[in-house]
Steps between C-alpha positions, in 0.01 A plus 500: 500500500339229288840348437580498871168337584569232243833431663342463843229276359768272357685497831210418725296281271799310366331298228799591284737310724301270729474203267521126519509458879283257696415757765484875480385751760122537482341844473444690825213348695569560866732375769612141534712290727833337433556131551596505864842338513866595518589151387403305191233312688220594735303242693229534763526293815215269401584471130612177343599387153196384304611324186263533203377219279596712198725800474269788406531854364241777479380630165208683342316275251320795344834658401737394224825315557647644181836629632487808278164626625431330836508721812801515730503295816397137538352477150844567363653251745277226357584611148874478578458126560347457153728716284868584454681781320800529272687600815435496874644727768721327754546577868759761398241661268711404197341332194545126462424323170180298512318436171790682335802279437737778390500842339709748305495880498608732220575835662508677164140417408368448856392151397470189716452148370366260764539131419229287660587201713453187291274217609278709730128441462187657638306296754276367221803345331533747211841660441573860594546705184633845426148592384367425851770716656435785259123481559543533878756780475281688250212490748733592787623809315141631499419400858481708814741275688779468242441783255740751657790259541469378141439841343846510341423195283439621147473162325450132584579234242422128538758283328604137490548416867591859586340837569660823382440814705592838354522794740455868429791581734787302653441290812751233601274405791197396292504131610408614853174638357409181315374288789154545344323159535441338161179315417389302197350739247120496504464363855456831680164393649653185654876553480723211401862550598823308551503523880492226764119487514196522277148614584238228542130549581334189636173411669667530841653841432778682319858382528852547378612160375866417449629546146658164420704654217651781709857535387654670804465257791250324722197625691470456880133399464288370214195716570436844644143591586376848405262646760270788418612823672426802287588776748759559772264441794388165360857405419614578854209301643587204280861525614433527874251212482758286313284471187804629311862466606672795331431865425717791390510838669671835528544509878597868500248617242203730532266222607712213639329187619494374857561130558543298817549138590740256340625726222843524339621745239775537244603834354594566140726785392345745255586801287270722712713795613412721796692826511505867593461731204667842529366825359829615351360842414476602868774598740681325659402194292636670188848414633620146411731491803206562735290231334795261526531578871133419551553162337774419750266597785232242417517192723364266236539173686324638805213632290447168322529295818293721728231635269478251212548192721795396287298477178758678288866517400689822573661672204702816443448479123191459280576138412422206725787381723425139399578585137854438370478855363493652850836679560556390859853641504359851450295488820590753769482473877177631645466652845546815701873536446477473121190719491644783711826502304319517167254758630782726614678461167180595315498840672147452635385732776180430686215699355140439404321175576492262206173332404480127425182392320346155540158361413284406797353177359810293580573499873841338449620778272370760745694335784823485298462864390438613858805308626717661231375849583549448874853375448603792278336753731689369801822517296460867411305487174146608593245288315129446528271243340194606305254212475243543226222298339594348165341771283645788702839330504496485119385859466766626740772320310366638173515851643859446618401603851735266685862448593506122511245227431479135591470311172452144383535363148538157349791514260519270200735204528733636230576779752422776255506802735423761236130539588600586858822696454537640149421861422183403309416198713129455571574432868752780549283741699779674690632729229834323463654560158857383446650438153778280642246284681295472181810381316583241767140374510495449124846346502389236750192386309710446186814367669655163418670508842198576717669468844770754409246740351276472808798563726588820315138613520471425872827675577356817346164456674680461834669835441189682375236324715185616316313225682594326824429126471387329817413142415349256255181353641426131528176323424398197701360152456296386801464127553338259740793385711660163419278432199729649234874502570807596300329787318717777354275764339606771259336828404307348210477135607393392850574140391836586344673181623197274480696179440695551824187540713330238717123494562370300796146367471272314735516125462164343422 
């Protein structure tokens, strides 16, 4: 029982996997309202564009901007404008070299050597050294945010213009985990990074001032004002009153914000998977063919459009469809015809009503779960939804007293699915134990040809269907309309394409 409870704790309080994102779902705190718009802009009849004198962001002056220890949300957004990592995740969630110029990997010793980009300096003009990189990664390995993802690192060695990373086990996807922002060693209290801006405290306030030695492009504005907003209510007030022009949000989270007026938003794809977990120890879910039939009966696009307001990307496999690893050619047709054919082939005969668990704190998840249950019930598979408070939901899962559950987990960007799907995985709460799956999971994480290895894994998961993926959620950047244009956010960087953006300011 203790082991099961630990698994549930890891699933529902996903500190092991929810790392390095500028917005994560807050803890349950009541109902909220979604940004009311089916488009990417909502404007009241009497609203008008009010250009600011300075582009401004909210932040909490009493909290650190150290990227390793600062809280998620806007504090991390500000930090992302100060610091950069060895790599950064692109719009396809693949790692792109940043402070790293190139790297090699020895698959026999599980050793990477990352060569630093030459000529890059911190904002104070000092060069970036391997000692600085090692110091940040050493702290990150012990941190709450990055500790789990870096747990396989057994040794870090600072060399002449390069950092050597020795792993305790193979992982050909390690670069995707190394978007940890690097700061100059010893500047944790007031971080100095290599990013487009540096922190400046003046008599008139606190600002981000353009880093004149930034190596990667140009900044759309020389100064960004930082406005005090230490909690969500204050931040929202600052945003609606135009004191700040940008905030980040999970618009389908437990406590989504409500915003009206001249507001635009951009979504960023994430590694946050929503899925149905199957209790494979119970009939009829102990039959792979039946689970596979259920997968074909889920109208994913309808669910995302109708109940998540489009803030997600449908997926039949546990890897984001924007990733080049997603095996699109393995997708199957969804709908009644496919579902009924597969259901008949599985040998299913209507029997007891299946129970689908969902936690009550997130109204969006409850709505999706209810729509799924209604659809299956009308198609001859009786299903009911059991909505429980967070603690009861966890306890019920731990006891195994369910048929299906609505789950959410943020996977790491190396797409290591072992915690969720391997026999001993900390997030595998459904009793699924499959030696062939374990072999395929391990083969992928060590594969030189990652797309082929992922395709083999997904082909087997399609056949066995231990979980039924629904979508990968999006997170959102909300902006004052017409002030900031051209923005293309990513999961870890709201200002991913900063040099391509335009900021309009009021003319004095």
